[in-house]
N, C-alpha and C positions, 0 to 999 in steps of 0.2 A: 504494500500500500504506500502511496506517495501522498504528500500533503503535510499539513500542520495540525497535530492533534489539539484539542479533542475533535473527534469525528462524530457526526450524527448520522445514524443509519435509519432510514425511513422504510418501513415495510408494513404489510398488513398480515394478520393472522385470522383466517376464516372471515375475511372481509372487514375486520376491525383494525383501525390504524394503530401502529406502534412506532414509537420513537425511542431509540436506544443510543445513549452516549457512550462512546468508546474513548477512553482517556489516553491510550497509547497506540502502538502500531499493531497490536493483536488483542484478541479477546476470544472468549469461548461462549458460544450460544448453545443452550440446551433446548432443543425444539421438540415440542409435543406433537402427537399426530394431528394432522390438519393440513390446510392449504396456506402456503406462504407466498406472498407476492413481494419480492425485494425490489423496491422502487429506486432509491438513490442513496448515495452517501455524500455528505458535505463536510469539508474541513473547516478549521477555525477562521480561515480567511474568506469563506463563502464560496470556494471553488466546489463545484458540484459534478459528480459523475453519476449518470443514470445507469441503473442496473437492468431494470425491466425483465426480471426472470421470475417465473412461477415454479414452485416445487410443491409436490404433494407427498406427505409422509404418512405411512400406515404400517407401522411395525408392530410386531407382537412381543409381549414381554416373555422373557426366558424364565421358565419354571424348572427347577431341578431339585430332586429329593436325594439327600445323601444318606445312605444306609451304613451305619457304623458296625454292623455285625460281621 
């Protein structure tokens, strides 16, 4: 990523707008199942990069039983 932090990530989750501030050059997003539309990222100087990518997540939880016998 280039630019000057902090960065503002604009996206929607299942149609609801979300704004996430990223204070450095990397961050971790934990994404629940649903539809994400990543719209843009803006740096501290107002420079904007449009992303315009849609992702659908539908993962299943992992269940495992440990038998100690």
